N, C-alpha and C positions, 0 to 999 in steps of 0.2 A: 178403911183408913180415913180418919177425920183430918181434913186440912185446916190450917190455922187461918185461912182467908179464902175468899171467893173472888171471882173475876171482877165483880162490881166494886169490891173494896180496893182491888189493885188498880182499877180504872180511876177511882177517886184519888188514890195515892199518887199515881203517875201524873194526873192532871194538876194536882197541887204542886208537885215538884217542877213540872214544866212551866207553870205560871208563877211560881214562887209566891203563892198566896192562895188563901181559901176563897176569897171573894171572886177572883178571876176564874178559879176552877168551878165554882158554883154556877157562874154565868155560862161557861162552856158546856157543862153537863145539864143545865136547865133544872137545877134543884136548889133548895135553900142552903145558904151558907152553913147554917147550924147542922144540917144533915151531913154535909161534907166533913165538918169538924168532928162530929160524933163518929162517923165511919172510920176516919183516920185514928181517932183515939181508941176505938174498939180494936182496930188492927194492931196498934202498938201494945195494947193490953194483952191480946192473945199471943203476940210474938214475945212479949216481955222485953221489948226493945224500944228505945226512943229513936224515931225515924227522922224527926225534924228538930233543928235548933229554932226555937221561937223567940225572935227578937221583937222589939217594940214595933217596928214598921215593916219588917220583912222576915222571911223564914228561909232556912237553908237545910240541905240534907246533912244528916250525921253520917259517919262512916258506915254505920249499919244501914242507914237509909240508901246510901249510894250503892251498896251491895244488893239490896232488894230491888232497886230501880232497874239494874241490869237484867235481873231475872224477870221482873214484872213486865217490862216492855217486850221481852221476847215471848212471854206467855200470851200477852194480849195480841201480839202480831199473829201468833199461831191460832189463837181463838178466832180472830177475824178471818184468817185464811180458811179455817174449817167452816165458819159460817158462810163464807162466800161459796165454798164448794157445795154446801148443802143447797144454797139458793140456786146455784147453777144447775144442779141436778133437778131441783123442783121445777125450774123453768126450762129444763132440757137444753141448757146451754152446753153442757158437756155430758159425756157418757160413752158407752161402747156397746155395740151389738156384734156378736160373732154368729154368723149365719152360714149354714151349709146348703148348697144348691146343686142339684144335678146339672150336668153340662147342657142338656137341651134347654132347660129353663134359664140357666145362667146366660146363655147366648141369645135367646129369643124372647124371653118374657121379663126377666128381672132388670135388665139394664135401665129402662125408663123408670121403673119403680125405685131402684137404688138412687138414681140421680134426683128424682123428685123428692125422695125422703131427705137426701143430703141438702137439697136446696131449702127445705123447710127447717131442718135442724143442722145447720152447718158445723156446729161444735161437736156433734156425735160422730165418733169414729166407727166406721163399718169395716169389719173384717170378714171377707167372703171366702169360703172354702168350697172347692168343687169336688164332689165325690158321688158315688152311687148311693141310692136311698138307704140301702141296708147299712152301709158304713156310716152314713150320717146318723142313723138311729143309734148305732153303737157309740158314736162320738157324743151325742146328746146325753146318753145314759152315763157316760164316763165324765161328764162335765167339761168336755173339750169344746163344746159348742153351746151357745145359748138357745139357738133356734135352728131348725132344719126343715127341709121339704121332704115329706114322706108320702107314700101311697096310703090312702085311707082304706086300710084293710085290716084283717085280723092280726097281722104281725105288729101293727102300730098301736094296739089297744092299750099298751102300758104307758103311753105318752099322752100328755094333754095336747089336743089338736083343735085347730080352727080351719075348716075347709075354705079354700080360696080359689080353686080352679077346677073346672070341669071342661075337658076339651077332648075332641075326637082324635083317636089314633087312626091314621090312614096308611094305605099302601103307597110307597114312593117308588116310582118307576121312571125310566127315561121317557121323554115325550113321544118317542117313536115306538114304544113297546106296545104289544097288542092290548095290554090291560089299560093303556092310557085312554082309550076310547070307550071304556065301559062305565056304566053307572056305579058298579060295585064289583068287588072281588071276593070270592068265597075263601074261607081258610084253606080248603083243599087245594084250590088253584095257587094260593099264595105259597103253600109249602111244597108245591111242585116246582118252584123256581129256586135257583141258587140264591142264598141270602147273605146280606151284609149286616152283621149284628154287633151290638155292644157286648162287652164282657159281662160275666156274671156279677150281680150286685146292683145293677142299674135297672130302673123301672122299665126301660125300653126292652131289656132282655127278659125280665120277669114277665112282661106282657106277652112276648112271643112264646116263652116256655109254657105259660098258662094256656095260651091259645092252642098250642100243640097238644098238650095233655088233654084238654077238653075234647078234642076231636080225634085223638089217637094218631096224630101226625108225627112225622120225623122231620126235623129241620135239616136242610142241606146247607150247612154253614160254609160259605166260600171264603169269607173274610170276617175277622173280628177286629173292631176298632172302636175306641171311645171318642175319636176325633170326628166331629160332624162334617167339617169341610172335606176330609178324606173320604168319608162314607159317601157323601154326595158325589164326589168325583168318580168313585168306583161305580156307583149306580148310573151316573150320566154316561159313562163309557160302555155300559152294557154288560158289566161283569157280575151283576147281581142286582137284586131289589131289596128294599128294606121297609121299615115302617117308622113313621115319625108322628109327632103332634102336627096337626094340620098347619099351624102357623109357621112351622120350620121350613116347609116347602114353599119358598118365596122367591124363586129365581128361574130364569129361562133354562130350558133343557130338561126340566123335571116335571112330572105330573103327580097330582095327589088324587087317589081314588079311595072311596069308602070301602070298608069291609062289609060283607053281607052276613049277618046284620051289622049295623054300625057299632063300632067299639068305642067306648068312652072311658077315660081315666079320671078319677077324682083325687086331687092332691091337696094336702093340708100343710100348714105351718104347724110344727110340733115343738114341744119342749118337755123337759123332765117333769113327770107328775109329782106334785107336791113341792116343787122348787119355787114356784111363783115367778113373776117377771119383774125386772127392774122397770123404772119409769121409761128408760130409753127403749128397752125391749118391747114393752107394752105399746109405746108410741109407734114402733115399727110394725107390729102386728095390726094395730088399728089402721095405719096408713095403707097397708096392703089390702085390708078388707074393705076400705072405703074407696079405693081407687076406682074412678069412674069407668076406666077401660076394661075392668075385670069381666071376662065372660063368666056367666053363672050357670 
């Protein structure tokens, strides 16, 4: 569809109408008066309408010009709003990042990252969803999340990924448990104890299930809970043991002991393959990867 005018022509028209003269409009727009006059004349020709009454010393809008003025000012305001929105996105003044985080990382790793990113980009809205890594993968593929934390393994191959964390999974026991004084705990000894585990779909549970399968062990699941404070309380009271990322065991009454051999998890930020990242999303990925406190 071919329009009878462009935004520049409308800007000239509105400026002439506002200043009731071509000379003043030319000064405001920093162009020659002849250019303003020619632009308005071309606009009238294309519309086949007279927009201004031209008097000897002044000009005024015709009825047709008044009708166009209403629409022109509205269009110019919308164009300026659109331009501002694009400038804001370019400068990361506004935007949104929807990110999915497993509870263990959401409680003990991401809070300072999220606050640091928000301090750098206060206009970007962060929406954080807590879920297991498998559910997060499904949400990314369904377009419900922009980014998510996944285990860097074969099941995540269909996603674009950037590895950001490698950390040890350790045995968590009460500080008076016999394991607490050891340098390490074998998988066999670990599975000989009642366990407090996350539900299926969380990397915590997948780690334990994979460890059991590798050694032919059977897990004695005494409790299932995705609530970290509750899990810690159960372990602290001696009703079972569990495994956490080492940084999660950060309070009195609990001890962290390495597996034998040590067990490491590698976690990545992931997004749908081929979808690309918005400027806000890319800024978040870059911020996580450049964070100086990241263990590598």
